[in-house]
C-alpha positions as CSV (number, residue, x, y, z in Angstrom):
1,M,-6.2,107.2,74.3
2,S,-8.6,109.4,72.3
3,Y,-11.8,108.0,71.0
4,T,-10.5,108.5,67.5
5,A,-7.4,106.3,68.3
6,E,-9.6,103.7,70.0
7,Y,-11.9,103.5,67.0
8,L,-9.0,103.2,64.6
9,R,-7.5,100.5,66.8
10,K,-10.8,98.6,66.7
11,C,-10.8,99.0,62.9
12,Q,-7.4,97.3,62.9
13,G,-9.1,94.4,64.5
14,L,-11.7,94.3,61.7
15,I,-8.8,94.2,59.2
16,E,-7.4,91.2,61.0
17,T,-10.8,89.5,60.9
18,V,-11.1,90.0,57.2
19,A,-7.5,88.8,56.6
20,T,-8.3,85.5,58.3
21,Q,-11.0,84.9,55.6
22,E,-8.7,85.2,52.6
23,A,-9.4,81.6,51.4
24,N,-13.2,82.2,51.5
25,I,-12.8,85.5,49.7
26,L,-11.0,83.7,46.9
27,R,-13.8,81.1,46.8
28,V,-16.4,83.8,46.5
29,A,-14.5,85.5,43.7
30,E,-14.2,82.2,41.8
31,V,-18.0,81.5,42.2
32,F,-18.9,85.0,41.0
33,S,-16.4,84.8,38.1
34,K,-18.3,81.8,36.7
35,S,-21.5,83.8,36.4
36,I,-19.9,86.9,34.9
37,L,-17.9,85.0,32.3
38,V,-21.0,83.3,30.9
39,G,-22.8,86.6,30.6
40,R,-25.0,86.3,33.7
41,M,-25.0,88.4,36.9
42,V,-24.2,88.4,40.6
43,H,-27.4,89.6,42.3
44,V,-26.4,91.9,45.3
45,F,-29.0,92.8,47.9
46,G,-29.0,94.6,51.2
47,S,-31.7,96.3,53.2
48,G,-31.3,99.1,55.6
49,H,-27.8,100.4,55.8
50,S,-26.5,97.2,54.1
51,R,-27.5,99.1,51.0
52,I,-24.1,100.8,51.3
53,M,-22.3,97.5,50.5
54,V,-24.5,97.0,47.4
55,E,-23.5,100.4,46.0
56,E,-19.9,99.8,47.0
57,M,-19.8,96.8,44.7
58,W,-21.3,98.5,41.7
59,P,-21.4,101.1,40.2
60,R,-18.7,103.3,41.5
61,Y,-15.0,104.1,40.7
62,G,-12.9,101.0,40.8
63,S,-15.9,98.7,40.1
64,F,-17.1,96.9,36.9
65,P,-20.1,95.3,35.3
66,G,-21.4,91.9,36.3
67,F,-23.5,92.8,39.3
68,N,-27.2,93.5,39.6
69,P,-27.5,95.9,42.5
70,I,-31.0,95.4,44.1
71,V,-31.7,98.4,46.2
72,E,-35.3,98.6,47.2
73,L,-36.1,102.2,48.1
74,S,-38.9,101.3,50.5
75,L,-36.2,99.4,52.6
76,T,-33.3,101.8,52.3
77,F,-34.5,105.4,51.9
78,H,-33.1,106.9,55.1
79,N,-32.9,110.7,54.8
80,L,-36.5,111.6,55.6
81,V,-36.4,109.7,58.9
82,V,-40.0,110.5,59.9
83,G,-43.2,111.2,58.0
84,A,-43.9,109.7,54.6
85,N,-41.2,107.2,53.6
86,G,-39.8,107.3,57.1
87,Q,-37.6,104.9,59.0
88,R,-40.5,103.3,61.0
89,Q,-42.0,102.1,57.7
90,A,-38.7,100.8,56.3
91,M,-37.9,98.9,59.5
92,F,-41.4,97.4,59.4
93,L,-41.2,96.4,55.8
94,E,-37.8,94.8,56.4
95,N,-39.6,92.1,58.3
96,V,-42.6,91.5,56.0
97,S,-42.6,87.9,54.8
98,G,-43.2,87.6,51.0
99,L,-41.7,91.0,50.0
100,A,-38.5,89.3,48.9
101,A,-40.5,87.1,46.5
102,Q,-42.2,90.1,45.0
103,I,-38.8,91.9,44.5
104,L,-37.2,88.8,42.8
105,R,-40.4,88.2,40.7
106,N,-39.0,91.0,38.5
107,F,-36.0,88.9,37.4
108,D,-35.5,85.8,35.2
109,L,-33.2,84.0,37.6
110,N,-31.4,80.8,36.7
111,E,-28.7,78.5,38.2
112,L,-26.0,80.3,36.3
113,D,-26.5,83.4,38.4
114,T,-24.9,83.9,41.8
115,A,-25.9,86.1,44.7
116,L,-24.5,88.2,47.6
117,V,-26.8,89.1,50.5
118,I,-25.7,91.5,53.2
119,S,-27.2,91.8,56.7
120,S,-25.2,92.5,59.8
121,S,-27.6,90.6,62.1
122,G,-28.7,88.1,59.5
123,C,-32.0,88.2,61.3
124,N,-34.3,90.4,59.3
125,V,-36.9,88.6,57.2
126,V,-36.4,90.1,53.8
127,P,-32.7,89.4,53.4
128,I,-33.2,85.9,54.8
129,E,-36.0,85.2,52.4
130,M,-33.9,86.6,49.5
131,A,-31.2,84.0,50.2
132,E,-33.8,81.3,50.7
133,I,-35.3,82.0,47.3
134,F,-31.9,82.2,45.6
135,Q,-30.8,78.8,47.0
136,S,-34.2,77.2,46.1
137,K,-33.4,78.1,42.5
138,G,-29.9,76.5,42.6
139,I,-28.2,79.9,42.8
140,K,-24.9,79.8,44.8
141,T,-25.4,82.4,47.5
142,V,-22.9,84.3,49.7
143,G,-23.8,86.1,52.9
144,I,-22.0,88.9,54.7
145,I,-22.9,89.1,58.4
146,S,-21.4,90.1,61.7
147,K,-20.9,86.7,63.3
148,L,-20.9,88.0,66.9
149,H,-23.9,90.2,66.4
150,S,-25.8,87.5,64.5
151,E,-25.1,84.9,67.2
152,A,-26.4,87.3,69.9
153,S,-29.5,88.3,67.9
154,T,-32.9,86.5,67.5
155,S,-34.2,85.9,64.0
156,K,-37.5,87.6,63.1
157,K,-38.3,84.8,60.6
158,Q,-41.1,82.5,61.9
159,D,-38.9,79.4,61.7
160,A,-36.1,81.2,63.5
161,K,-33.6,80.6,60.7
162,K,-31.0,83.2,59.9
163,L,-29.3,84.5,56.7
164,Q,-26.4,82.1,57.1
165,D,-28.7,79.1,57.1
166,F,-29.3,79.8,53.3
167,C,-25.8,80.7,52.2
168,D,-23.1,78.5,50.6
169,I,-20.4,80.8,51.9
170,V,-20.6,83.1,54.8
171,L,-18.2,86.0,55.4
172,D,-17.8,87.9,58.7
173,S,-17.4,91.7,58.9
174,G,-15.9,91.3,62.4
175,A,-18.3,93.9,63.9
176,P,-19.2,93.4,67.6
177,V,-22.5,92.7,69.2
178,G,-24.7,95.8,68.6
179,D,-22.3,97.0,65.8
180,A,-21.2,100.2,67.7
181,M,-17.6,100.0,68.9
182,I,-16.9,102.9,71.2
183,H,-18.0,103.4,74.8
184,V,-17.9,107.1,75.7
185,D,-17.5,107.9,79.4
186,G,-20.9,109.0,80.9
187,L,-22.9,107.7,77.9
188,E,-24.9,104.6,78.5
189,T,-24.9,103.2,74.9
190,P,-22.0,102.8,72.5
191,V,-21.4,104.8,69.3
192,S,-19.5,104.4,66.0
193,P,-20.5,101.2,64.1
194,G,-17.9,98.9,62.6
195,S,-20.0,96.7,60.2
196,T,-19.7,99.1,57.3
197,V,-15.9,99.2,57.6
198,G,-15.5,95.4,57.8
199,S,-18.1,94.7,55.1
200,C,-16.6,97.2,52.7
201,M,-13.2,95.6,53.1
202,L,-14.8,92.3,52.2
203,I,-16.5,93.8,49.2
204,N,-13.4,95.3,47.8
205,S,-11.2,92.3,48.5
206,I,-13.7,90.2,46.5
207,K,-13.7,92.8,43.8
208,A,-9.9,92.7,43.5
209,E,-9.7,88.9,43.3
210,L,-12.6,88.8,40.9
211,A,-10.9,91.4,38.6
212,N,-7.8,89.2,38.5
213,L,-9.8,86.1,37.6
214,L,-11.7,87.8,34.8
215,T,-8.5,89.2,33.4
216,Q,-6.7,85.9,33.6
217,A,-9.7,84.4,31.7
218,G,-9.2,86.8,28.9
219,H,-12.0,89.1,29.7
220,P,-10.5,92.0,31.7
221,P,-13.4,94.0,33.2
222,K,-14.3,97.5,32.2
223,V,-13.4,99.3,35.4
224,L,-15.0,102.7,36.1
225,T,-11.9,104.9,36.3
226,A,-11.4,108.6,37.1
227,G,-10.3,111.0,34.4
228,A,-7.6,112.1,36.7
229,V,-6.0,108.7,36.3
230,I,-6.5,107.9,32.6
231,G,-7.7,111.2,31.1
232,A,-11.2,112.5,30.5
233,E,-11.7,111.0,27.0
234,K,-10.6,107.5,28.0
235,A,-12.6,107.7,31.3
236,T,-15.8,108.6,29.4
237,E,-15.2,105.8,26.9
238,I,-14.9,103.2,29.6
239,F,-17.9,104.6,31.5
240,Q,-20.1,104.3,28.4
241,A,-18.8,100.8,27.6
242,A,-19.3,99.6,31.2
243,Y,-22.8,100.9,31.3
244,D,-23.6,99.4,28.0
245,E,-22.3,96.0,29.1
246,H,-24.5,96.3,32.2
247,A,-27.5,97.0,30.0
248,H,-26.7,93.9,27.9
249,R,-26.5,91.8,31.0
250,I,-29.5,93.1,32.8
251,S,-31.6,92.8,29.7
252,K,-31.3,89.1,30.0
253,M,-33.0,89.3,33.4
254,Y,-36.1,90.8,31.9
255,Q,-36.3,89.1,28.5
256,K,-38.2,86.0,29.5
257,V,-39.3,86.8,33.0
258,G,-42.5,85.4,34.3
259,I,-45.5,84.7,32.1
260,E,-44.5,84.1,28.4
261,S,-45.8,86.5,25.7
262,Y,-45.2,86.6,22.0
263,V,-42.6,89.2,22.7
264,S,-40.6,87.0,25.1
265,K,-40.6,84.2,22.5
266,Q,-39.0,86.4,19.9
267,S,-35.2,86.1,19.6
């Protein structure tokens, strides 16, 4: 068997893992729909390469408003690798206690919001504290982890708690311990991760179920759609409308944040 065939076979296993979680995927979609239908948002956060799942949710083709993608560049800027803004700094900051609170200080959160936090290990401090803060504010919180990898890993949080300890619903990407799925002959360590594949399947399954719930509720989402599908003019119209809706939603997150001022008191 080629390594390509082996990787694809293992991805089939990830599909099977996601399929077993259909009931929980539906629960997540229902929870998220309640926030979106009342004009609030689903806050989505991931550090490191979990950023990929944040951007998979929104904004991209086949996605729609209702999500607040929290992508902190200091934790996710990978392309320089070394030097200023390098990976060493990002990996260090990912485990600095208190950073999550500083990030969320920017938003006027309330219990009508919901949240999705992604961390394959569920063991880094910032995503754990994100979920902890969300839950402390009465915000229903969903986590995506690799169950096997998380169970084999040690939390970097001082109290040893993991992401799943602060989540109302936990979904499993199905990735193995260490994430990488392929053992190459003569190579000591495995290659080719699986968490992105499994997590993206979870993200898009949630998205499909959520679109259905919003449509059934009489508020079909404004889905970013290619001109090749609906024509350039219609695609542009939907993009503008979707971005405007996002602006209307996100503006509520800033309107009364933090310390009151005469501006925040104005209607």
